[in-house]
VOGU-3710 file (C-alpha; in Angstrom, 3 decimals, decimal comma):
1> mfrlilrgla> 35,793/43,763/2,432  33,035/41,630/0,749  35,618/39,174/-0,938  37,252/38,803/2,667  33,707/38,102/4,006  32,985/35,550/1,482  36,337/34,079/1,947  35,989/34,107/5,880  32,561/31,842/5,189  33,978/29,777/2,570
11> trklrtvlts> 36,829/28,342/4,634  34,322/27,469/7,586  31,776/25,896/5,662  30,271/23,348/8,262  30,268/26,341/11,051  28,402/28,402/8,379  25,692/25,619/7,617  25,183/24,662/11,452  24,759/28,441/12,250  22,435/28,795/9,396
21> iaivlgvamv> 20,049/26,039/10,435  19,005/27,971/13,753  17,891/30,924/11,420  16,400/28,738/8,712  14,165/27,013/11,310  13,296/30,248/13,224  12,325/32,077/10,161  10,395/29,036/8,863  8,142/29,127/12,168  7,461/32,924/11,426
31> agtfiltdqi> 6,807/32,248/7,839  4,865/29,223/8,249  2,603/31,158/10,861  1,817/33,813/8,474  1,310/31,527/5,474  -0,949/29,209/7,559  -2,965/31,760/9,137  -3,668/33,557/5,480  -4,585/30,136/4,286  -7,303/29,770/6,839
41> nrafdeifet> -8,461/33,519/6,595  -8,831/33,276/2,828  -10,563/29,914/3,315  -13,032/31,372/5,516  -13,501/34,560/3,149  -14,194/32,351/0,201  -16,782/30,424/2,280  -18,691/33,428/3,422  -18,303/35,078/-0,041  -19,741/32,041/-1,587
51> gnekvdaivs> -22,705/31,729/0,706  -23,688/35,303/-0,075  -22,761/35,403/-3,706  -26,364/35,172/-5,061  -28,168/37,203/-2,603  -27,881/41,104/-2,164  -29,254/41,767/1,557  -29,348/39,526/4,811  -32,203/40,142/7,408  -31,445/38,731/10,987
61> rdtdfdtfed> -32,094/39,606/14,570  -30,137/42,289/15,868  -28,385/41,273/19,088  -27,049/43,501/22,022  -23,774/41,558/21,891  -22,051/38,366/20,404  -21,756/35,428/22,432  -20,024/31,996/22,094  -23,364/30,477/20,821  -23,399/29,971/17,008
71> qlpplpasvi> -27,059/29,951/16,736  -28,817/33,505/16,020  -31,885/34,427/17,799  -34,877/33,887/15,594  -37,158/36,081/13,800  -40,872/35,845/13,342  -41,566/33,945/10,043  -43,869/37,030/9,099  -40,684/39,202/8,194  -40,108/36,825/5,316
81> ddvrrvdgvr> -43,452/38,403/3,848  -42,472/41,850/5,179  -39,331/41,499/3,064  -41,031/40,198/-0,007  -43,214/43,482/-0,041  -40,365/45,713/-0,163  -40,016/47,722/-3,398  -37,094/46,231/-5,406  -36,928/42,867/-3,985  -36,893/40,222/-6,704
91> haegqistsg> -36,943/37,087/-4,327  -37,062/36,736/-0,757  -36,789/33,386/1,427  -36,504/32,487/5,306  -33,533/30,004/6,057  -32,980/28,417/9,301  -29,640/27,327/10,619  -29,165/25,230/13,725  -27,249/22,125/14,812  -28,160/18,513/14,407
101> qlvvggdeie> -26,466/15,148/14,309  -26,628/12,930/11,305  -26,773/9,140/12,119  -26,094/6,164/9,463  -26,918/2,778/10,258  -27,351/3,491/14,192  -23,975/5,290/14,201  -23,600/8,668/14,790  -21,468/10,861/12,187  -19,361/13,241/14,173
111> sqggapaivv> -17,668/16,398/13,287  -14,025/16,486/13,492  -11,758/18,687/15,873  -15,011/20,153/17,737  -16,285/21,601/14,662  -20,011/22,186/14,772  -22,793/20,025/13,029  -24,632/22,275/11,042  -28,257/21,783/9,680  -29,066/24,459/7,133
121> snvdesinps> -32,598/24,779/5,308  -32,563/24,533/1,416  -33,304/27,553/-0,387  -34,535/28,374/-4,091  -31,720/27,689/-6,761  -31,623/31,637/-7,710  -30,099/32,233/-4,421  -28,636/29,080/-3,430  -24,725/28,695/-3,204  -24,940/24,971/-2,958
131> vvlegrlpen> -23,533/22,904/-6,259  -25,294/19,548/-6,760  -22,510/16,913/-7,320  -24,709/13,659/-6,921  -28,664/13,402/-6,779  -30,453/16,483/-6,104  -30,936/19,086/-3,263  -33,923/18,300/-0,733  -37,406/19,461/-1,814  -39,671/17,286/0,127
141> pgevaviksv> -40,321/16,301/3,578  -37,700/13,959/5,138  -35,144/14,613/2,542  -31,569/15,643/3,189  -28,231/16,247/1,248  -24,657/16,212/2,681  -21,498/18,248/1,838  -19,006/15,998/-0,224  -16,364/16,039/2,367  -18,678/14,272/4,883
151> adredlqvgm> -20,105/11,790/1,949  -16,500/10,994/0,892  -15,104/10,410/4,631  -18,230/8,252/5,844  -18,838/6,703/2,160  -22,495/7,902/2,055  -24,259/7,163/-1,132  -27,325/8,876/-2,554  -30,612/6,788/-1,926  -29,661/5,730/1,440
161> ddvelgtkvg> -32,579/5,156/3,565  -30,880/3,893/6,874  -30,189/7,525/7,721  -31,605/9,540/10,508  -31,153/13,151/11,824  -30,994/14,182/15,468  -33,266/16,907/16,109  -34,801/18,744/19,340  -37,658/16,450/18,821  -35,654/13,284/18,514
171> lqpvklvgvf> -34,420/11,239/15,882  -36,040/11,729/12,478  -35,857/8,985/9,631  -34,574/10,792/6,479  -33,642/9,916/3,057  -30,219/10,894/1,419  -31,213/12,525/-1,826  -27,892/14,316/-2,701  -24,316/15,377/-2,018  -23,321/18,951/-2,608
181> rygdvesigg> -20,235/21,310/-2,544  -20,715/24,980/-1,036  -19,691/26,985/-4,213  -16,274/25,574/-4,977  -15,733/24,385/-1,349  -16,238/20,856/-0,649  -15,141/20,996/3,009  -15,779/23,392/5,664  -13,012/22,367/8,244  -14,318/19,357/10,354
191> atvvlitfgd> -18,045/20,400/10,169  -20,595/18,265/8,898  -23,230/20,202/6,691  -26,634/18,834/6,114  -29,355/20,496/3,925  -33,112/19,762/4,835  -36,236/21,582/3,715  -37,574/24,824/5,497  -40,535/23,184/6,903  -38,594/20,065/8,313
201> aqrwfdrege> -36,431/22,831/10,009  -39,329/24,339/11,677  -40,898/21,288/12,734  -37,848/19,598/14,070  -35,894/22,287/15,564  -38,742/24,147/17,405  -38,966/26,784/15,020  -42,359/26,895/14,071  -43,468/30,377/12,966  -39,777/31,555/13,035
211> tsqvlaaaep> -36,743/31,956/10,929  -33,140/32,566/11,664  -32,687/34,920/8,745  -34,257/36,040/5,413  -32,145/36,181/2,110  -33,094/38,843/-0,255  -32,228/39,472/-4,030  -32,661/42,595/-5,765  -34,513/43,469/-8,887  -32,014/44,138/-11,892
221> glteaelatr> -30,595/47,651/-11,621  -30,876/47,894/-7,873  -27,382/47,987/-5,664  -26,939/45,791/-2,702  -26,648/49,157/-0,532  -30,040/50,554/-2,359  -31,955/47,343/-1,263  -30,527/47,232/2,078  -31,648/50,723/2,791  -35,108/50,106/1,503
231> iraampadvk> -35,437/46,990/3,555  -34,249/48,541/6,604  -36,645/51,381/6,543  -39,290/48,619/6,546  -38,160/46,640/9,558  -38,618/47,352/13,155  -35,523/48,355/15,437  -34,548/45,014/16,525  -33,865/43,621/13,111  -30,663/43,868/11,373
241> vetaaenaqa> -30,021/44,317/7,525  -26,687/44,036/6,058  -25,790/43,948/2,397  -24,233/40,422/1,464  -20,961/41,975/1,283  -21,232/43,426/4,793  -22,506/40,355/6,121  -19,677/38,239/4,647  -17,072/40,935/5,672  -18,592/40,879/9,234
251> qsdeigdeis> -18,551/36,933/9,631  -14,787/36,991/8,138  -13,710/39,372/10,502  -15,275/37,320/13,405  -13,525/34,448/12,402  -10,301/36,630/11,499  -10,240/38,289/14,967  -10,281/34,780/16,443  -7,364/33,647/14,540  -5,614/36,788/14,970
261> gflgpalltf> -6,242/36,938/18,655  -5,386/33,549/19,386  -3,833/31,181/16,728  -1,576/33,623/15,034  -0,175/34,929/18,336  0,303/31,582/19,692  2,261/30,289/16,837  4,262/33,415/16,633  5,263/32,862/20,276  6,618/29,605/19,548
271> agvalfvgaf> 8,470/31,126/16,430  9,870/33,568/18,956  10,993/30,791/21,046  12,791/29,357/18,192  14,512/32,446/17,231  15,515/33,225/20,556  17,164/29,916/21,061  18,759/30,564/17,722  20,033/33,971/18,834  21,958/32,054/21,722
281> iifntfsitv> 23,605/29,688/19,400  24,669/32,522/16,965  26,086/34,355/19,780  28,089/31,161/20,834  29,038/30,313/17,651  30,447/33,666/16,740  32,162/34,100/20,134  33,839/30,809/19,622  35,163/31,476/16,181  36,011/35,138/16,953
291> aqrvkefgmm> 38,287/33,576/19,962  39,656/31,039/17,327  40,565/33,696/14,653  42,941/35,953/17,040  45,827/35,670/14,664  43,912/36,318/11,689  42,237/39,327/13,217  45,918/40,312/14,516  47,232/40,095/11,026  44,541/42,130/9,605
301> rtlgatrgqv> 45,171/44,962/12,023  49,137/44,507/11,245  48,200/45,148/7,552  46,579/48,179/8,385  42,681/47,261/8,870  41,128/49,677/11,502  38,863/48,167/14,323  35,857/49,269/12,345  36,902/47,131/9,296  37,412/44,221/11,705
311> mrsvigeall> 33,963/44,704/13,193  32,499/45,085/9,571  33,999/41,801/8,435  32,526/39,927/11,599  29,081/41,695/11,186  29,188/41,358/7,196  29,560/37,579/7,731  26,386/37,413/10,155  24,621/39,752/7,577  25,170/37,372/4,683
321> vgvvasllgl> 24,280/34,269/6,753  21,209/35,949/7,931  20,275/36,663/4,379  20,777/33,602/2,900  19,263/31,604/5,729  16,107/33,846/6,049  15,443/33,138/2,424  15,665/29,412/2,926  13,497/29,847/6,025  10,696/31,437/3,874
331> vagigvaagi> 11,010/28,413/1,789  10,902/26,107/4,488  7,870/28,095/5,901  5,805/26,511/3,462  6,399/23,082/4,954  6,007/24,245/8,299  2,530/25,646/7,358  1,587/22,335/5,878  3,068/20,397/8,771  1,168/22,497/11,405
341> laifeaigig> -1,917/22,012/9,403  -1,322/18,085/9,291  -0,636/18,341/13,236  -4,090/20,080/13,726  -5,853/17,485/11,619  -3,883/14,574/13,238  -5,191/15,756/16,920  -8,671/16,127/15,436  -8,626/20,123/14,905  -10,296/20,581/11,422
351> lpatgirvaa> -9,631/23,791/9,841  -10,313/24,956/6,349  -7,466/26,019/4,302  -6,792/27,130/0,713  -3,889/26,749/-1,470  -0,423/28,152/-0,252  0,428/31,640/-1,239  3,248/33,401/0,205  2,445/37,142/0,685  4,833/39,826/0,400
361> gtvvtgllvg> 4,234/41,007/3,856  5,548/37,493/5,043  8,545/37,727/2,952  9,549/41,049/4,168  8,649/40,116/7,835  10,504/36,766/7,451  13,807/38,619/6,191  13,701/41,420/8,627  13,247/38,919/11,643  15,857/36,558/10,558
371> vvvtvlasvg> 18,618/39,228/9,494  17,826/41,286/12,445  18,368/38,370/15,068  21,388/37,084/13,421  23,167/40,539/13,237  22,118/41,539/16,711  23,452/38,276/18,089  26,799/38,885/16,494  27,196/42,425/17,483  29,075/41,292/20,974
381> palratrvpp> 31,361/38,886/19,288  32,298/41,260/16,829  32,975/44,043/19,282  35,344/41,669/20,997  37,136/40,919/17,840  37,893/44,777/17,451  39,984/44,396/20,355  42,600/42,069/19,178  45,862/43,862/19,016  48,108/43,604/15,874
391> iaavqegatl> 50,898/41,732/17,956  48,682/38,844/18,454  49,484/37,849/14,790  52,989/36,909/15,967  52,241/35,680/19,485  52,208/32,029/20,131  48,931/31,078/21,890  47,618/34,614/21,643  44,027/34,774/23,421  41,087/37,096/22,806
401> pagrfskaap> 41,155/40,148/25,323  38,529/40,244/27,884  35,366/42,180/27,084  34,938/45,710/28,201  32,154/45,057/30,390  33,256/41,408/31,168  33,414/42,373/34,862  30,086/43,751/35,147  28,272/40,575/33,277  27,362/38,998/36,684
411> ylaglflvgg> 25,749/42,134/37,711  23,871/42,660/34,557  22,639/39,200/34,569  21,346/39,708/38,099  19,523/42,695/36,792  17,930/40,955/33,973  16,605/38,204/36,672  15,152/40,948/39,006  13,819/42,571/36,060  12,308/39,502/34,896
421> illfayglls> 10,846/38,385/38,040  9,165/41,885/38,552  7,701/41,800/35,049  6,327/38,490/35,795  4,792/39,489/38,898  3,387/42,716/37,270  1,607/40,531/34,319  0,385/38,233/37,125  -0,805/40,698/39,796  -1,868/43,904/37,812
431> dlgatealqa> -5,201/44,440/36,239  -3,984/44,199/32,617  -6,118/42,911/29,908  -5,185/39,514/28,749  -3,079/40,567/25,802  -1,090/42,834/27,825  -0,600/40,470/30,702  0,739/37,804/28,337  3,164/40,303/26,837  4,516/41,299/30,381
441> laagavlvfl> 4,503/37,553/31,097  6,476/36,781/28,050  9,145/39,858/28,518  9,614/38,682/32,062  10,550/35,080/30,591  12,905/36,319/28,101  14,765/38,252/30,822  14,924/35,543/33,223  16,241/33,287/30,523  18,878/35,745/29,592
451> gagflarfav> 20,006/36,308/33,250  20,140/32,458/33,785  21,991/32,255/30,648  24,605/34,751/31,804  24,894/33,329/35,224  24,970/29,653/34,175  28,936/29,940/33,498  29,145/29,986/37,521  27,333/26,936/37,699  29,052/24,984/35,036
461> rpmaraigap> 32,030/23,739/37,277  30,105/22,334/40,345  27,305/20,873/38,032  29,968/19,330/35,557  31,650/17,646/38,537  28,362/16,254/40,091  27,107/15,119/36,598  30,498/13,883/35,677  31,313/11,799/38,811  29,151/8,912/37,710
471> iealagttgr> 30,271/8,942/34,213  34,001/9,021/35,469  33,340/6,292/37,867  32,048/4,075/34,827  34,259/5,255/32,216  37,450/6,027/33,911  40,038/8,211/32,017  37,752/8,973/29,159  35,084/10,260/31,783  37,578/12,404/33,636
481> laranatrnp> 38,886/13,910/30,176  35,283/14,595/29,141  34,574/16,597/32,386  37,640/18,351/32,316  36,714/19,585/28,623  33,195/20,525/29,776  34,776/22,865/32,603  37,670/24,250/30,573  35,877/27,091/29,138  32,636/27,616/31,688
491> artastaaal> 31,281/30,485/29,638  31,271/28,575/26,248  29,569/25,552/27,977  27,012/27,528/29,672  26,276/29,326/26,387  25,890/26,159/24,715  23,706/24,702/27,465  21,454/27,838/27,586  20,029/27,124/24,297  18,610/23,566/25,534
501> migvglvsfv> 17,807/25,328/28,770  15,341/27,470/27,158  13,675/24,628/25,332  13,605/22,225/28,466  12,411/25,112/30,718  9,439/25,679/28,381  8,518/22,176/28,012  8,616/21,598/31,735  6,597/24,535/32,407  4,077/23,576/29,863
511> aifaaglkds> 4,020/19,947/31,541  3,817/21,243/34,975  1,090/23,665/34,185  -0,905/21,234/32,134  -0,876/18,731/35,105  -2,075/21,627/37,462  -5,061/22,143/34,978  -5,897/18,509/34,853  -5,782/18,403/38,867  -7,702/21,600/38,947
521> ftgaitrtiq> -10,495/20,177/36,733  -10,747/16,687/37,963  -10,681/18,113/41,743  -13,374/20,412/40,902  -15,471/17,657/39,381  -14,893/15,458/42,265  -15,730/18,084/44,810  -18,684/19,763/43,076  -20,497/17,057/41,147  -22,092/14,450/43,332
531> gdlilqsstf> -24,076/12,526/41,052  -23,453/9,358/39,306  -23,498/10,484/35,406  -22,814/13,563/33,490  -24,559/14,411/30,455  -23,225/16,587/27,541  -23,368/16,897/23,634  -20,765/15,351/21,345  -20,242/18,922/19,900  -20,363/20,695/23,147
541> epfpaaveda> -23,387/22,769/22,188  -26,649/22,784/24,107  -28,693/19,595/23,713  -32,468/19,459/23,242  -34,531/20,248/26,333  -36,534/17,028/25,667  -33,800/14,955/26,843  -34,679/16,086/30,498  -37,914/14,310/30,347  -36,388/11,246/28,691
551> vrgvpgvrda> -33,807/10,870/31,283  -36,044/11,462/34,319  -38,321/8,728/33,090  -35,562/5,838/33,158  -36,128/3,407/36,019  -33,581/3,916/38,946  -33,126/7,764/38,338  -33,563/9,581/41,612  -32,495/13,246/40,375  -31,582/14,905/37,277
561> afirfpeirt> -30,426/18,709/37,093  -29,904/20,098/33,963  -27,845/23,175/33,824  -27,861/26,222/31,135  -24,679/28,212/30,694  -25,571/31,139/28,462  -23,314/34,259/28,189  -24,592/37,483/29,524  -23,679/40,687/30,772  -23,666/42,058/34,387
571> epggtqflna> -23,679/45,460/35,581  -21,165/45,590/37,171  -18,977/43,031/35,947  -18,989/42,616/32,375  -19,084/39,347/30,382  -20,000/36,401/32,699  -21,822/32,949/32,528  -25,329/32,521/33,965  -25,640/29,076/35,540  -29,389/28,374/35,736
581> fdpevgprvl> -31,015/25,018/37,112  -33,809/23,842/39,110  -32,916/24,997/42,735  -34,963/21,993/44,288  -32,895/19,419/42,393  -29,575/21,178/42,310  -28,308/20,797/45,803  -28,972/17,027/45,725  -26,372/16,413/43,047  -24,148/19,472/43,413
591> dfdwegdasd> -22,020/20,371/46,341  -21,291/24,039/46,321  -18,290/25,307/48,478  -19,853/28,267/50,355  -18,352/31,430/51,617  -19,226/32,853/55,239  -22,680/32,129/56,288  -24,054/30,915/53,155  -25,402/27,321/52,781  -27,695/25,170/50,586
601> alfdrlgtdg> -30,604/26,912/52,085  -30,238/29,569/49,801  -31,337/27,772/46,930  -34,713/27,912/48,293  -34,690/31,672/48,471  -33,364/32,197/44,531  -37,103/32,764/43,386  -36,950/34,980/40,254  -34,608/37,562/41,418  -32,044/36,099/43,834
611> alietnlars> -28,615/35,248/42,638  -25,595/33,344/44,272  -22,214/34,815/43,200  -18,851/33,330/42,883  -16,251/34,915/45,053  -14,139/36,020/42,243  -17,081/38,061/40,720  -17,845/39,361/43,925  -14,072/40,499/44,605  -13,907/42,171/41,076
621> tglrtgdrft> -16,993/44,175/41,391  -17,435/44,604/44,769  -20,811/43,037/45,039  -21,657/41,686/48,455  -24,757/39,891/50,239  -27,766/42,163/49,726  -26,467/44,263/46,771  -28,611/44,495/43,621  -27,190/44,136/40,160  -28,575/43,798/36,594
631> vrtnrgrtqa> -28,165/40,962/34,108  -28,575/41,479/30,551  -28,888/38,900/27,636  -27,747/39,251/23,995  -31,520/39,554/23,128  -31,691/42,498/25,192  -33,653/41,436/28,095  -32,770/42,755/31,357  -33,350/41,653/35,112  -32,266/42,920/38,398
641> ftvlgeyrdp> -30,959/40,447/40,852  -30,105/40,472/44,512  -26,998/38,759/45,954  -28,075/36,160/48,422  -24,722/34,662/49,093  -21,258/33,737/47,849  -19,742/30,302/46,709  -16,231/29,498/45,504  -15,949/27,560/42,171  -13,782/29,411/39,627
651> vlftgivvsd> -13,536/26,121/37,460  -16,897/24,975/36,831  -19,554/27,454/37,894  -18,038/30,839/37,253  -20,150/33,994/37,291  -23,723/33,655/39,043  -26,287/30,973/39,811  -29,918/31,654/39,199  -33,150/29,495/39,139  -34,497/28,027/35,826
661> eaanrlevpp> -37,670/30,250/36,437  -35,443/33,590/36,579  -33,610/32,224/33,373  -36,901/31,690/31,452  -38,086/35,203/32,529  -34,861/36,240/30,582  -35,924/34,468/27,765  -32,668/32,335/27,920  -33,097/29,381/25,402  -34,247/26,306/27,068
671> dpsvgvvsfe> -31,646/23,838/25,763  -29,108/22,835/28,638  -25,303/22,342/28,313  -25,024/19,725/30,985  -27,044/17,246/32,890  -26,031/15,771/36,247  -27,997/12,513/36,938  -27,926/10,550/40,301  -29,416/6,989/40,945  -31,623/5,605/43,690
681> dgvdpaagqa> -29,850/3,683/46,555  -29,219/0,116/45,474  -28,990/0,918/41,742  -25,878/-0,457/40,204  -23,973/2,401/38,671  -23,061/0,646/35,476  -26,535/-0,889/34,989  -28,046/2,536/35,564  -25,710/4,206/32,798  -26,573/1,458/30,511
691> averrietdf> -30,324/2,307/30,913  -29,772/5,881/30,587  -27,899/5,183/27,463  -30,433/2,982/25,751  -33,154/5,756/26,497  -30,919/8,518/25,170  -29,460/6,952/22,124  -33,042/6,113/20,651  -33,934/9,634/20,257  -30,802/11,869/21,261
701> psvdvqsnae> -27,558/10,045/19,771  -25,566/13,143/19,993  -25,761/13,156/23,863  -22,759/11,482/25,520  -23,723/9,824/28,889  -20,663/9,296/31,031  -19,794/8,372/34,487  -17,762/11,145/36,694  -14,448/8,958/36,066  -15,260/8,955/32,128
711> ftdqiegqid> -16,017/12,571/32,260  -12,618/13,413/34,078  -10,834/11,105/31,542  -12,305/13,165/28,778  -11,232/16,719/30,290  -7,783/14,964/30,724  -7,765/13,681/27,060  -8,425/17,202/25,603  -5,801/18,758/27,742  -3,065/15,994/26,523
721> qilallyall> -4,245/16,775/22,941  -3,334/20,513/23,474  -0,284/19,396/25,259  0,691/17,048/22,255  0,323/20,221/19,921  2,499/22,596/22,296  5,348/19,706/22,464  5,209/19,565/18,592  5,747/23,202/18,485  8,372/23,547/21,019
731> aisliislfg> 10,049/20,566/19,412  11,470/23,001/16,770  13,255/25,162/19,309  14,685/21,806/20,958  16,011/20,735/17,458  17,869/24,071/17,059  19,407/23,605/20,375  20,794/20,360/19,508  22,338/21,965/16,464  24,005/24,479/18,950
741> ivnalilsiy> 25,580/21,539/20,724  26,723/20,123/17,708  28,243/23,309/16,241  29,969/24,055/19,629  31,522/20,514/19,786  32,681/20,606/16,324  34,275/24,202/16,981  35,813/22,983/20,188  37,053/19,980/18,310  39,034/22,315/15,991
751> ertreigmlr> 40,318/24,228/18,648  41,551/21,143/20,261  43,144/19,657/17,208  46,963/19,553/18,364  45,425/18,338/21,814  43,570/15,610/20,181  46,784/14,468/18,158  48,608/14,370/21,302  46,254/11,874/22,830  45,926/9,762/19,760
761> aigttrrqmr> 49,673/9,846/19,770  50,089/8,452/23,260  47,580/5,626/22,679  44,161/7,012/22,964  42,103/4,956/20,488  39,250/6,080/18,321  36,659/4,673/20,240  37,968/6,375/23,361  38,063/9,714/21,523  34,388/9,258/20,556
771> aivryesmit> 33,496/8,365/24,068  35,182/11,655/25,325  33,375/13,717/22,983  30,052/12,089/23,666  30,323/12,237/27,369  31,154/15,924/27,029  28,102/16,301/25,137  26,137/14,436/27,660  27,226/16,718/30,502  26,611/19,833/28,485
781> avigavlgii> 23,081/18,596/27,744  22,187/17,429/31,378  23,441/21,062/32,482  21,025/22,718/30,145  18,303/20,270/30,911  18,738/20,442/34,848  18,703/24,353/34,572  15,704/24,223/32,440  13,673/21,943/34,506  14,439/24,158/37,550
791> igvvfawvlt> 13,512/27,431/35,561  10,264/25,535/34,426  9,236/24,575/37,978  9,674/28,126/39,011  7,560/29,506/36,255  5,027/27,057/36,831  4,769/27,595/40,589  4,779/31,505/40,153  1,985/31,495/37,572  -0,237/29,017/39,336
801> rgledqgief> 0,171/30,932/42,512  -0,898/34,153/40,623  -3,862/32,065/39,111  -4,863/30,320/42,412  -8,177/32,392/42,611  -8,965/30,880/39,287  -8,649/27,418/40,839  -5,596/26,545/39,047  -3,443/24,241/41,169  0,446/23,670/41,235
811> slplgtlvlf> 1,128/19,890/40,340  4,713/18,524/39,988  4,709/15,610/37,337  7,979/14,058/38,523  7,868/11,160/36,214  7,383/13,533/33,193  10,419/15,697/34,328  12,714/12,563/34,491  11,577/11,536/31,172  12,735/14,908/29,889
821> lvlsivagvl> 15,871/14,577/31,586  16,491/11,032/30,073  15,547/12,469/26,795  18,141/15,388/27,129  20,876/12,702/27,775  19,716/10,967/24,409  19,745/14,144/22,743  23,251/14,699/24,078  24,420/11,302/22,752  22,881/12,147/19,360
831> aavlparraa> 24,318/15,602/18,915  27,948/14,236/19,692  27,774/11,769/16,735  29,233/13,999/14,089  31,705/15,787/16,155  32,750/12,411/17,858  33,480/11,138/14,525  35,363/14,134/13,382  37,556/13,888/16,397  38,210/10,075/16,010
841> rlnplealhe> 39,150/10,387/12,458  41,896/13,104/12,839  45,364/11,976/11,748  47,606/12,196/14,799  50,619/13,355/12,924  48,734/16,124/10,771  46,813/17,070/14,089  50,197/17,578/15,746  51,308/20,027/13,073  48,241/21,976/13,196
851> e> 48,631/25,581/13,980
//
């Protein structure tokens, strides 16, 4: 049996190779995802382990919950001496970690890919993970050192004195005295890392009398756990003490959870799409080859082979193809991991990564996925092969018997469609968590694609006639023959087109949804923000509160509202954003969409315990005007608020709105995240913006000053970056679908060998044969593209309707969809190149004698 399987594959080498490509690429995506996430996780593990290598315990502020803000709440500097007095502590030192922008020659040194701009105070050599590469580490006021990756990228040299550091109190002139690496690490993703002295950190970053954490080293003979236990006993309840290993593991787990919760699943989703497309191609390929091997299977039955042996021979071929292709896919996964990392870097997303290492789990997973998908996709064709009777060996023109459930196929497809739609609705409308909702949506999408793929055969003939009509009008007989070939076997054409349908459907869905996101954000900005300028940090972190006074002092500025967005917990409600600003200035630059009787008059009533609540939060919690609820910060501060009214803004101001005074009572950090500025009547907006920029750049170069139009362009640019990444990842599934078209055309040409010989014998030229195959490929590609675009539009419409309460709008980018259709036609032409050459090169006499 094994030799029979090998012979079957060897006699159909090209078909075997083309079928294998689908699995190779799909498994490569799966393996590449695991390899890449392992690289990133190991890189962060090494970074955190390196940072704690020379210390034994870390003391920091204990918080009620973690927030999106990177900076830890400070500790009193007196804690440093308290730790030093603990028996067994060899050395203890405070360290401040914050964010600040390096400026060289007047130009801001920006982080890459949204990575933070980190400023850390230097510590004693005995506990310092930083390794000097050039110069030395900062020892005196006004000195800084930078990590090597930044020095190399920006060509920074030790001794430079035209260097400044953006701080909370403005730009500070500094001298670059050293370049370092962090243990063995020369780069922390796209982050800029700057070392300064502890005293400078306190003075420049509003940390007088404070420290971010305390690093402690143990006396010889004392373990980390023993030291941590002793320090913990001497600390108050709101102080957290961890061993160095615990601290490194906690930080690593936090990053790992983010990668496992978003990046890994996102990449695996695209890998699943690629494998799903590949499964369609494998099913189609085996269906065609089984139909073409009727006589072969009939001969096997005549010689005594049982149905089980016939089935095992077909599945055995699939199994062998799956194993070999999966092994090749694992090797290709290394290239995919490197490619995805390169894509991240190209669009400005800096992620640290170690050298490539293929884990045993990745190998097992890749093999299992590839083999299982291949074998399952071949089961249907294998079952049909068992129905070939022995008499087929001697029958001229014998065909494959209809499948046992062929009559029920339309009803089964209908069930898939209905089930997919119901799952989609369940994922959108139920109270599932984010992960469960996405799983329901994905399962619904799979069922819809399966149902559409099965039902597509009924649409092939009318669609081929419509698509082929202009081709026939332009090309005459060759166009008519191409259209006839496309409709000869609707099931085959539909299955071939279905692979492209999935890829185009998902690309269309992403494009439509992204267009809706753009319109949602730009619409919200236009409706709500009535000022002339928007200010925010280039790193999207809170910027110094001192910016407020600087901006208000610019001639021509009428109003300036600065808004804080700390993450808080509400009871009821859970995680929310607290939107805090001056209630006197806010209404003059912000236009709220009020619900019911609420109006701008409510701002005057906010005080220290009044709150405005967004309608989605009101709906989810049942809170209404007059109700009381509690807000809790991560520092443990709580405050009861009364709901004064509701507003609708699910995009910009989600959660609740309170006054600056109320936020201060909650001890929310004073640094704002966004500023909105309006000018006096008669002030030219461009001139006013230039004046604000000059004032801001003097001391706070990290703050971007943008007009509303520039801000919306930035939002659209960020969405476009994400869109480019999604398109790049979906491109693999589209490439697989093109190989599916190539495979189907080549097998179809083999099947029509005698027919092609007859056409050549009666005068059809090679050029005409190539045109027939090319037009047939174009018709198939357009059928898949049109069906995919329709499904993509439906998916996007349903999803945006379900997310309407979140402010997501439905927007149809007609130009983009037309572009997808044109690219599908081009893809059809490219896919036909090899099959068309094979058809044109057939010898007419040999073709007429082909069995």
